[in-house]
Each structure stands twice: as structure tokens, then as C-alpha cells.
C-alpha positions, 0 to 999 in steps of 0.5 A, spaced: 176 747 880 176 740 877 174 739 870 168 735 867 170 728 864 173 729 857 166 729 852 170 726 847 170 719 851 162 720 851 158 716 846 155 720 841 148 719 844 150 723 850 154 729 847 150 735 848 150 741 844 152 748 847 146 752 847 148 760 849 144 765 847 140 771 851 135 767 855 141 763 858 145 769 860 139 772 863 138 766 868 145 766 870 144 774 871 138 773 875 140 768 879 147 772 881 143 778 883 138 774 888 144 770 891 141 763 889 144 757 888 142 752 883 143 744 882 144 745 875 151 748 877 153 745 883 152 738 880 154 740 874 148 737 870 149 736 863 142 739 861 144 746 864 145 749 857 138 746 855 134 748 861 137 755 862 136 757 855 128 755 856 129 760 862 128 754 867 132 752 873 132 747 879 133 751 886 138 749 891 136 751 898 140 751 904 147 753 902 152 750 897 155 745 902 153 738 904 154 735 910 155 728 907 160 727 901 157 722 896 162 719 891 157 720 885 156 727 887 159 734 885 156 738 890 161 741 895 161 738 902 164 741 909 161 746 914 155 749 911 152 756 913 146 757 917 140 757 913 138 764 910 131 766 912 131 771 906 132 765 901 125 763 901 122 770 898 128 771 894 126 764 890 119 766 890 122 773 886 126 769 882 120 764 880 116 770 879 121 774 874 122 767 870 115 766 869 115 759 871 109 754 872 113 749 875 118 749 880 123 744 883 126 745 890 132 741 892 137 742 897 144 739 900 143 735 906 143 738 913 145 733 918 147 739 922 140 742 923 135 739 928 130 738 923 135 737 917 132 743 914 125 741 913 123 747 916 126 751 911 123 747 905 116 749 908 118 756 908 120 756 901 114 752 899 110 757 903 113 763 900 112 760 893 104 759 895 103 766 897 106 769 891 104 764 886 098 760 888 098 756 882 105 754 881 107 747 881 112 745 886 116 739 886 121 738 892 127 733 892 129 732 899 134 729 903 133 723 907 132 728 913 135 722 917 128 718 916 124 723 921 117 723 920 116 729 923 120 733 918 117 729 912 110 731 915 112 738 915 114 739 908 108 735 906 104 740 910 106 746 906 103 743 900 108 740 894 105 737 888 111 732 888 115 729 893 121 726 891 127 723 894 132 719 890 134 712 891 140 713 887 143 706 887 142 699 889 142 696 896 149 693 895 152 699 892 149 704 897 154 703 903 160 705 898 157 710 894 152 714 898 155 718 904 151 717 911 145 714 907 141 707 907 138 704 902 132 702 907 132 708 910 130 712 903 125 707 901 122 708 908 122 716 907 118 715 900 113 710 904 112 715 909 111 720 905 106 716 901 102 714 907 102 721 910 099 724 903 094 718 903 092 718 910 092 726 912 088 731 909 093 735 904 091 742 901 093 739 894 094 732 891 101 729 892 105 724 888 111 721 890 117 720 886 124 717 886 130 715 881 136 712 880 142 711 876 145 706 871 152 705 870 155 705 877 156 697 877 149 695 878 146 688 875 140 687 871 137 683 877 139 689 882 135 694 877 129 690 878 129 689 885 130 697 885 123 697 881 120 692 886 122 696 892 120 703 890 113 700 887 112 697 894 114 704 897 108 707 893 112 711 888 109 713 882 113 717 878 120 714 876 127 717 873 132 713 870 139 716 868 146 715 866 151 716 871 157 720 869 163 721 874 164 729 876 171 728 876 176 722 876 176 722 884 169 720 884 166 713 884 168 710 877 164 709 871 162 702 870 159 703 863 155 707 859 148 704 858 145 704 851 139 708 849 135 702 847 137 699 854 134 705 858 127 704 853 127 697 855 127 699 863 122 704 861 117 699 859 119 694 864 117 700 869 111 702 866 108 695 864 111 690 869 111 694 875 105 700 874 109 706 875 104 712 872 110 716 869 117 714 867 123 718 864 128 713 862 134 715 858 142 717 858 140 725 859 135 724 864 136 727 871 131 728 877 129 735 875 130 735 868 123 736 865 120 735 871 113 738 869 112 733 863 113 727 868 108 730 872 103 732 867 104 725 863 102 721 870 096 727 871 091 723 867 093 716 871 089 714 877 093 715 883 097 708 884 096 704 890 
């Protein structure tokens, strides 16, 4: 298995202390026993120790192999297995045992499936709602090939947050995001926002997205991403630092400083009107997802 980049090369603000302990071991054991995948492990998230020590995890559904091969991502790619019809119930069991109040479901991209995996997302949501009707749920979806029917199927299963990541600017997208398109991602978010606003939903739905700094984007391109996301109706935003998972991945352009992340957070809130923003080097799409949603809960839904 390829190794993580040498931690000694990271700036001091990015070094994460190891947190072991019984809670972390219990989470690992539970996930293994239920044969569940997490993006925490598959994407080599730097926050794994922190999250697992707090008995939380982000579930990776539809297998652990992606049909795309993005140059920033550590998730394995190749021919994935068929969806496991028992996975939704196992996820509900894990959430019940962990006593989670907020759950994040994400997936590999499944271009091989007729509905791109939307039906399986819906099945997982339905299993969670049946077992734990009050749990908060965020879905972090692939682009479903831009299918409105797929987006509608996921929304019909009543997530609280619909998240799809923009990842990077328009100029870099063709080089970094395998099979993806900048405009398609914006259209997915705009469609989710429109459907949530115009069709009766069992629960109010917030739209969310995120992107990384350090891939080679310019300040002007960051501003353009903020403008494009707000034009698509996105309300919640996460900005984090890119770290190459291995030397074979897209090279790191630079480490953005904590002050720069704070400055972009102010711009996002004050100039563009995002209702909830998390922007710092360790920020990831699902990290402290409940807090991001809670921070925006009191704000009116953004136009």
C-alpha cells in the first residue's frame, strides 16, 4: 500500500496528533464486524483519529472501488462489485450502535449502474429513517452523470443535507477530476436546490459543496468558484487543504496558511452570503458536518 506523504514536511498547523484509545478501537471493530467501508480510511483522511476517538465515521457505500480515477483521490478505482442489498440495514445497525445523531453517507462513483447508484443511496436513507427517524443525515453524492431523476430519487428519501463537491476550479477540473465536468457539478447542485424548493419534501434540505486550496488555483478562480456555487443555490460550504495521497497523485502547489483560510471564510459569508462555512487546513467535506449544519440552522434558507 502506498504511504502517506512524510508528515515532517507539513506545516506545524497541519500536524495532527495521534489519538488512539478504546473508542477508536471499538469503532474499527464495529465497522469490520458489519463489513462496512468508510471514507475515513479509503480516502486517508487526516481527521480519522479525531473522528473515531469521538465514535463517529463517514460511511462509504456501494463498495470501495470507484469507476473513475481522479488524480487527487486515494480511493481505489476499477471494476466494483454489484451493490450489496444488505448494506443499508448494516449501516442502520452501525449508526444505532454508535448512537450517532448525525450521519454522513458518501459513495464511490458508479458509472456502471443504470441509476449511477441513486437507488442505493435512497435505500440507505430509508433504512436509517425506519430505524432512527430523528437522526440527521447528509448525503455526499457523485454527480450521477447529471441525471435529474437520480437526484430526485435521493431527495425523495429525505436527507437533511445534499452535498456534492466542486473540488477545484474550472481550469483544473479536466486534468484532475476523472470523467467529471465543472458545469455539470454546478448543475447537479442547482437541480438539487430547485427540486428541494419546488417539490414537497418530507424534511427541509440544505445544499452544500466544497473545494480544496493548493491544487494550483488562483485567487480569482477561488472567487469564481464562490460566485458559481452561490449562483447554484449552495448554502453550506467547506474549504480545505489539498494533500497528495501519494507521489503519483496530482502534485501539491502550496500550503495555504490558516490566515488565508480565515480570510476566504469571511469572503464567503460576508460577500457571497453562504449560511454556513468551514474553512481551515484540516477541513474536509464530512468533518464536523453536524456543526456546519447547526451553524446555519438558525439562518433563513438562502435564495
